[in-house]
C-alpha positions as MATLAB code, in Angstrom:
seq = 'MQNRVQGSCTTVLVGKNASIDGSTIISRNDDGHEALDPQRFDIVKPEDQPRHYQSVLSGVKIKLPDNPLTYSSTPNAVLTSGIWPAAGINSENIAMSATETITTNSQTLGIDPLEAGGIGEEDLVTLVLPYIHSAKEGVQRLGALLEKYGTYEPNGIAFSDKDEVWWLETIGGHHWAAVRIPDDAYVVAPNRRNIDQFDFESEETLCSTDLKELIETYHLNPDHDGYNLRHIFGTASIKDTVYNNPRTWYGQQYFNPEIKHEPMEQDLPFICRANRKISIEDVKFVLSAHFENTKYDPYGNGTEVEKTLFRPIGINRNHNVHILQIRNDVPAEIAGIHWLAYGANTFNAVVPFYANVLDTPSCYKDATGTFDLNNMYWLSCTTALLGDTDYNLYVDLKNTFELETMAVFHKIQHETDKAVAGQQDVHQFLQAANEKLAKEALQWQTKLLGDMVVLGSANMKLRYNLND';
ca = [
      26.742  -37.770   -0.897;
      27.777  -34.734    1.064;
      25.778  -33.777    4.531;
      24.636  -30.446    4.098;
      24.935  -27.162    5.564;
      21.235  -26.130    6.828;
      19.814  -22.784    4.826;
      16.135  -23.655    3.799;
      13.604  -24.741    6.361;
      10.090  -23.283    6.835;
       8.985  -23.309   10.544;
       5.366  -23.264   12.628;
       4.763  -22.522   15.627;
       0.774  -22.465   17.174;
       0.319  -21.915   20.922;
      -1.878  -24.243   23.059;
      -5.546  -22.113   22.795;
      -4.830  -21.839   18.845;
      -4.400  -25.874   18.166;
      -7.365  -27.667   18.047;
      -7.174  -29.552   21.100;
      -5.282  -27.338   23.115;
      -1.619  -28.770   22.218;
       1.426  -26.904   21.990;
       2.927  -27.391   18.522;
       6.207  -26.818   17.187;
       7.215  -28.365   13.406;
       9.932  -27.475   10.627;
      10.662  -28.409    7.889;
      14.384  -29.560    7.877;
      15.448  -28.513    4.389;
      19.314  -28.121    2.934;
      21.179  -27.508    0.158;
      21.205  -30.745   -1.402;
      18.449  -32.965   -2.836;
      18.949  -35.750   -1.085;
      20.259  -36.275    2.861;
      19.117  -39.765    3.978;
      17.896  -39.301    7.332;
      17.332  -41.678   10.841;
      14.805  -41.418   13.669;
      16.744  -41.967   16.992;
      16.164  -42.336   20.846;
      19.028  -40.952   22.865;
      19.162  -42.815   26.219;
      21.317  -40.941   28.912;
      24.347  -43.709   28.409;
      24.386  -42.817   24.851;
      24.724  -39.210   25.667;
      28.382  -37.638   25.820;
      29.923  -36.223   28.309;
      32.445  -34.652   26.315;
      31.070  -32.572   23.393;
      33.526  -31.906   20.281;
      32.002  -30.152   17.214;
      33.043  -31.695   13.585;
      32.212  -28.299   11.850;
      33.839  -25.867   14.159;
      35.703  -27.781   16.944;
      34.400  -26.409   19.918;
      34.652  -28.363   23.371;
      31.976  -28.424   25.719;
      31.766  -30.289   28.796;
      28.090  -31.191   29.452;
      26.171  -32.229   32.411;
      25.779  -35.550   34.392;
      22.413  -36.169   34.404;
      20.981  -36.261   30.493;
      16.785  -37.320   30.014;
      16.366  -39.330   27.275;
      15.146  -37.480   24.001;
      13.666  -38.373   20.776;
      15.795  -37.254   17.907;
      16.365  -36.831   13.897;
      19.637  -36.535   12.742;
      21.689  -36.897    9.449;
      22.087  -40.631    8.749;
      25.887  -40.134    7.669;
      27.562  -38.342    9.992;
      30.851  -36.765    8.310;
      29.623  -33.105    9.190;
      28.399  -34.411   12.598;
      25.367  -35.113   14.149;
      22.563  -32.641   13.342;
      19.631  -33.925   15.629;
      17.308  -31.528   13.739;
      14.638  -31.975   16.428;
      13.227  -33.654   19.624;
      10.608  -34.290   22.703;
      12.935  -35.355   26.061;
      11.242  -37.515   28.451;
       9.817  -34.721   30.672;
       7.687  -33.399   27.454;
       9.606  -30.508   26.127;
      10.160  -30.197   22.937;
      12.856  -28.245   20.451;
      13.276  -27.560   17.133;
      16.866  -26.461   15.620;
      17.221  -24.522   13.815;
      15.751  -22.204   11.040;
      18.482  -20.278    9.361;
      17.936  -16.347    9.383;
      19.138  -13.336    8.369;
      21.261  -10.173    9.997;
      22.395   -7.329    8.656;
      26.202   -5.991    8.151;
      26.058   -3.304   10.880;
      25.171   -6.574   13.663;
      28.118   -8.525   12.132;
      30.390   -5.355   12.682;
      29.247   -4.766   16.279;
      29.315   -8.500   16.899;
      31.097  -10.727   14.465;
      30.294  -14.430   14.148;
      32.357  -16.545   16.177;
      34.072  -19.254   13.711;
      34.854  -21.394   16.433;
      31.329  -21.676   18.350;
      28.409  -23.642   18.236;
      25.907  -23.968   15.487;
      22.920  -25.879   13.782;
      25.177  -28.999   14.319;
      25.873  -28.913   17.693;
      22.502  -27.282   19.640;
      19.707  -30.248   20.166;
      22.664  -32.331   22.071;
      23.976  -29.186   23.692;
      20.561  -28.373   25.612;
      17.388  -30.759   24.810;
      18.755  -33.233   27.640;
      19.231  -30.765   30.200;
      16.163  -28.529   29.928;
      12.547  -28.921   32.159;
      10.919  -26.207   30.618;
      10.767  -24.754   27.373;
      11.740  -20.887   28.620;
      14.732  -22.933   29.993;
      15.423  -23.794   27.341;
      15.778  -20.564   26.019;
      17.925  -19.458   29.389;
      20.327  -22.626   28.587;
      21.176  -22.062   25.103;
      21.213  -18.537   25.498;
      23.828  -18.752   27.892;
      25.505  -21.053   25.744;
      25.324  -18.563   22.942;
      27.291  -15.915   25.497;
      29.944  -18.075   26.266;
      30.839  -19.606   23.146;
      28.992  -17.838   20.361;
      28.230  -18.940   16.958;
      29.293  -19.121   13.617;
      25.733  -18.890   12.127;
      22.103  -16.849   12.643;
      19.653  -19.087   13.523;
      16.148  -19.623   15.249;
      15.232  -21.921   17.337;
      11.970  -22.971   19.180;
      10.900  -24.630   22.255;
       7.536  -26.210   23.774;
       6.127  -27.594   26.631;
       2.575  -28.508   27.378;
       1.655  -24.544   28.120;
       4.705  -22.190   26.381;
       6.168  -21.883   23.308;
       9.131  -20.215   22.714;
      11.186  -18.702   19.705;
      14.575  -17.923   19.648;
      16.837  -15.701   17.080;
      20.543  -15.418   17.528;
      21.997  -12.198   16.903;
      25.295  -11.387   15.556;
      28.038  -13.616   17.261;
      26.999  -13.404   20.727;
      23.735  -11.920   21.700;
      20.085  -13.364   21.409;
      16.191  -12.428   22.070;
      13.262  -14.728   22.737;
       9.450  -14.272   22.506;
       6.958  -16.394   24.174;
       4.182  -16.847   21.694;
       0.817  -15.861   22.602;
      -1.544  -18.922   23.230;
      -3.931  -17.922   20.588;
      -1.443  -16.592   18.483;
       0.227  -18.663   15.596;
       3.668  -18.237   13.725;
       4.802  -18.923    9.866;
       8.722  -18.412   10.033;
      10.729  -18.761    7.012;
      14.800  -18.183    6.540;
      14.901  -14.320    7.669;
      14.946  -13.020   10.724;
      11.435  -13.203   11.678;
      11.079  -11.091   15.647;
       9.125   -7.963   15.011;
       8.340   -5.806   17.894;
      10.072   -6.617   20.798;
       9.109   -5.286   24.429;
      12.384   -5.077   26.592;
      10.125   -4.884   30.069;
       7.594   -7.710   29.358;
       7.825  -11.374   31.273;
       7.114  -12.389   27.976;
      10.884  -12.143   26.578;
      14.230  -12.692   27.062;
      17.501  -11.570   25.744;
      20.721  -10.748   26.112;
      21.463   -8.292   29.100;
      23.026   -5.676   27.064;
      21.030   -5.933   23.844;
      19.241   -3.053   24.467;
      22.575   -0.861   25.364;
      24.129   -2.757   21.921;
      21.042   -1.028   20.121;
      21.402    2.206   21.996;
      24.912    2.504   21.862;
      25.387    2.142   18.212;
      22.621    3.795   16.660;
      21.213    0.618   15.448;
      17.433    1.266   15.719;
      15.666    3.214   12.803;
      12.048    3.396   13.711;
      11.024    6.276   15.733;
       9.271    4.596   18.218;
       9.863    1.056   19.699;
      12.038   -1.954   18.825;
      11.619   -3.743   15.888;
      13.989   -6.457   15.885;
      13.252   -7.197   12.338;
      14.543   -3.748   11.230;
      16.953   -3.357   13.750;
      19.043   -6.770   13.186;
      17.726   -8.024    9.867;
      17.238   -7.682    6.219;
      14.794   -6.518    4.074;
      16.797   -7.527    0.801;
      15.617   -8.406   -2.954;
      16.194  -11.853   -1.699;
      14.066  -11.741    0.686;
      10.966   -9.970   -1.342;
      11.177  -13.934   -3.343;
      13.169  -16.443   -1.403;
      11.525  -15.696    2.400;
       8.525  -13.618    2.505;
       6.131  -15.365    0.324;
       6.450  -18.324    1.942;
       4.964  -16.062    5.580;
       2.682  -15.107    2.901;
       1.189  -17.824    1.815;
       0.846  -19.722    5.747;
      -0.408  -16.157    6.266;
      -3.299  -16.534    3.513;
      -4.379  -19.960    4.600;
      -4.920  -19.119    8.170;
      -6.271  -15.710    7.854;
      -7.462  -15.688    4.125;
      -9.736  -12.733    4.982;
      -6.306  -10.743    5.745;
      -4.741   -9.817    2.265;
      -1.132   -8.903    2.199;
       1.172   -9.090   -1.141;
       3.643  -11.655   -1.416;
       6.989   -9.777   -1.414;
       5.618   -7.581    1.746;
       8.834   -7.141    3.955;
       6.638   -6.307    7.022;
       4.457   -9.681    7.474;
       3.928   -9.449   10.804;
       5.494  -12.029   12.751;
       2.689  -13.082   15.593;
      -0.670  -13.772   14.147;
      -4.186  -15.224   15.130;
      -5.912  -17.758   12.929;
      -9.516  -17.598   11.935;
     -10.311  -21.186   13.181;
      -8.159  -23.581   15.302;
      -5.346  -25.256   13.991;
      -5.045  -29.146   13.537;
      -1.893  -31.253   12.654;
      -3.649  -31.459    8.930;
      -3.399  -27.786    9.063;
       0.351  -27.707    9.311;
       1.136  -30.395    7.276;
      -0.066  -28.344    4.742;
       1.263  -25.216    4.973;
       4.590  -26.896    5.743;
       3.985  -29.244    2.460;
       2.470  -25.832    0.190;
       4.176  -25.004   -3.109;
       1.192  -21.788   -3.321;
      -1.735  -24.121   -4.775;
      -4.053  -22.140   -5.852;
      -2.362  -19.276   -6.939;
      -0.283  -18.251  -10.381;
       3.057  -18.999   -8.237;
       2.603  -22.893   -7.968;
       5.303  -24.558  -10.170;
       2.834  -27.217  -11.021;
       0.089  -24.448  -11.762;
      -1.044  -22.226  -14.623;
       0.569  -19.424  -14.496;
       3.724  -18.175  -16.769;
       7.205  -20.077  -16.475;
       8.399  -16.284  -14.998;
       5.135  -16.576  -12.140;
       6.038  -20.088  -11.449;
       9.668  -20.270  -10.892;
       9.395  -16.213   -9.153;
       9.378  -17.712   -5.515;
      10.679  -20.508   -3.179;
       8.068  -22.789   -2.535;
       7.682  -24.549    0.931;
       7.567  -28.094    0.276;
      10.335  -28.356   -1.895;
      12.998  -31.055   -2.702;
      15.635  -30.467   -0.641;
      12.730  -31.358    2.560;
      14.801  -34.098    4.114;
      12.353  -34.632    6.702;
       9.357  -32.594    8.492;
       8.517  -32.861   12.313;
       5.425  -31.705   14.080;
       6.277  -31.616   17.746;
       3.194  -31.570   19.722;
       2.527  -31.516   23.169;
      -0.923  -32.314   24.394;
      -2.780  -31.578   27.381;
      -5.894  -33.596   27.316;
      -3.702  -37.135   27.964;
      -1.978  -38.340   30.528;
       1.714  -37.098   30.453;
       3.161  -40.180   29.637;
       1.682  -39.913   26.083;
       1.261  -36.083   25.602;
       4.549  -36.240   23.664;
       4.077  -36.713   19.622;
       6.740  -36.457   17.404;
       5.006  -36.472   13.821;
       7.596  -37.240   11.486;
       7.567  -37.900    7.306;
      10.638  -37.967    5.171;
      11.404  -36.239    1.962;
       9.726  -33.475   -0.264;
       6.665  -32.846    1.438;
       4.211  -33.025   -2.227;
       4.306  -37.018   -1.532;
       4.257  -38.073    2.013;
       2.368  -38.052    5.091;
       3.475  -37.467    8.763;
       3.281  -39.908   11.376;
       2.233  -39.817   14.965;
       5.531  -41.576   17.003;
       4.933  -41.608   20.912;
       8.182  -39.722   22.079;
       8.189  -41.764   25.203;
       9.895  -44.614   24.281;
      13.497  -46.612   24.068;
      13.818  -47.599   20.631;
      12.040  -46.529   17.116;
      10.809  -48.344   14.123;
      13.363  -50.045   11.985;
      12.223  -48.811    8.964;
      12.655  -44.865    9.802;
      15.695  -45.980   12.161;
      18.244  -45.443    9.391;
      18.450  -44.646    5.925;
      22.115  -45.407    4.743;
      23.618  -44.051    1.626;
      22.558  -46.934   -0.124;
      19.144  -46.677   -2.120;
      16.478  -49.191   -0.640;
      12.688  -49.103   -1.045;
      12.463  -51.053    2.465;
      13.433  -47.818    3.995;
      10.887  -44.963    4.628;
      13.349  -42.154    3.288;
      13.995  -43.458    0.343;
      10.474  -44.700   -0.565;
       9.598  -41.181    0.218;
      12.142  -39.833   -2.001;
      10.791  -41.895   -4.899;
       7.473  -41.111   -4.749;
       8.141  -37.379   -4.704;
      10.316  -37.904   -7.726;
       7.652  -39.749   -9.271;
       5.138  -37.633   -8.755;
       7.455  -34.482   -9.477;
       7.353  -36.234  -13.136;
       3.527  -34.889  -13.582;
       2.091  -33.643  -10.647;
      -1.495  -33.003  -12.487;
      -1.393  -36.761  -12.965;
      -0.559  -38.016   -9.637;
      -1.877  -35.337   -7.388;
      -5.249  -37.465   -6.916;
      -3.487  -40.234   -6.049;
      -1.423  -38.266   -3.666;
      -4.733  -36.547   -1.887;
      -6.583  -39.649   -1.107;
      -2.924  -41.489    0.367;
      -2.706  -38.884    2.362;
      -6.084  -39.043    3.495;
      -6.553  -42.200    4.295;
      -3.247  -42.885    6.073;
      -3.955  -39.921    8.504;
      -7.191  -41.889    8.992;
      -5.093  -44.964   10.041;
      -2.943  -43.384   12.253;
      -5.312  -41.215   14.097;
      -7.522  -44.534   14.760;
      -4.396  -46.101   15.782;
      -3.812  -43.235   18.098;
      -7.384  -43.132   19.347;
      -7.036  -46.807   20.369;
      -3.319  -46.632   21.513;
      -4.201  -43.599   23.972;
      -7.547  -45.371   25.749;
      -5.620  -48.816   26.203;
      -2.395  -47.199   27.852;
      -3.630  -47.218   31.558;
      -2.776  -49.973   33.474;
       0.154  -50.791   31.247;
       2.722  -52.626   33.274;
       5.784  -51.476   30.444;
       4.865  -48.353   29.149;
       7.783  -48.057   27.008;
       7.280  -51.546   25.204;
       3.637  -50.603   24.457;
       4.289  -47.252   22.862;
       6.837  -49.213   21.021;
       4.480  -51.836   19.696;
       1.910  -48.928   18.771;
       4.955  -47.162   16.907;
       5.520  -50.211   15.266;
       2.341  -50.352   14.209;
       2.088  -46.749   12.715;
       5.796  -47.507   11.086;
       4.230  -50.742    9.204;
       1.390  -49.489    8.176;
       3.230  -46.328    6.805;
       5.719  -48.278    4.820;
       2.594  -50.194    3.308;
       0.486  -46.720    2.457;
       3.724  -44.919    1.030;
       4.702  -48.784   -1.097;
       1.056  -48.765   -2.253;
       1.113  -44.828   -3.568;
       4.171  -45.612   -5.332;
       2.760  -48.790   -6.629;
      -0.922  -47.072   -7.919;
       1.632  -44.020   -8.976;
       3.478  -46.754  -11.587;
       0.531  -48.692  -12.793;
      -1.142  -44.894  -14.035;
       2.331  -43.258  -15.303;
       2.572  -46.370  -16.874;
      -0.634  -45.966  -19.250;
       0.450  -42.289  -19.820;
       3.890  -42.734  -20.982;
       4.901  -40.633  -23.938;
       7.100  -43.987  -25.408;
       3.714  -45.640  -26.587;
       2.042  -46.461  -29.848;
      -2.119  -46.491  -30.452;
      -1.700  -49.411  -32.722;
      -1.417  -53.039  -31.397;
      -0.008  -56.384  -32.857;
];
């Protein structure tokens, strides 16, 4: 089984005043080109963090600082193409998700070509997350690395702390731009350039020092007024109309059904404001979505052309979904929650793991290349595969499973939050809570698979209505 090159993720960002409990949220489906790619959930301690880093894919060598922080990580289990940490929360409650593969245009690449020996998704979390103390500092550190080493691919990267959410997009081989997401706003970002209107004078933006000069020197701005980075550096291709734009459209329709757009529109807004406060369940729904209640649902009633026209958000190439929540209504030692699920999102549930720990539950820790139903990655992939054979038969089981498991997870979380005060060893206490969450998750996912087997067996095509 080969490690993948990324290229098909979906990101959802939520500012603290847009969320239901005042948390900041950055989240992403970590998708790939292959249907299966075993995953693991790790805690990287300072002694395990490299001091001399070398990328497997590009070969770039980078000396790292001597004072890394502990951080959670969701890397590949098979490391032939590098670590690919994907996402994590460090011990100062700074979160990072890397990356959302995005698009760029030929004019940009002709001016600033991609750097074959630069940094990329394989490397970014390892190079940045252990050394930052705010979301903005994450943008600044990554920006400096991009300018020094360059990148071989176009990517979008999310950062958050308890107050701010930032989104950075690489531009060509050595340039970049970033926007602070307003506190009352959300973003749904697919695999295209997403930043639209950009104010070079604002304190809510950061970019390469020569980015504006680059635009002017090479006459890159097609608009009469302002700077729309999607227009300047991005694409508006036919592929975008079927692969990218519909995912943004569906997420925005979910949060703002009163605003009518078309799924193929090229200029769907980057910054949006929902008609209600956004919950973890809302974010998970969007990241699992396959255009439910529309003619474009692969499991729906549209024509075969309609059902296969657009690329869904929830797809067989989901390897993990992470929702990184930094809470503001609890002590700092329990503020960081690394919600996590594996496999195609249609038949899984996210688990609220506390990030302030020194180890992770074994059934989430390492999925090898060998099939094992005692491992959450393989168990989740199995339920997704069976569910895909007859979605409408199994959908009620799936809905009940997600409702009941999320209720159990919330109960454990509430109990843990209340009991943490006065604990002598907070790490061990939270690790025990994570073990309890993982045990419940494995049991509920196993029950779902069992219920599906029982229901499906009675509906097999290989049957006959006469008995002995």
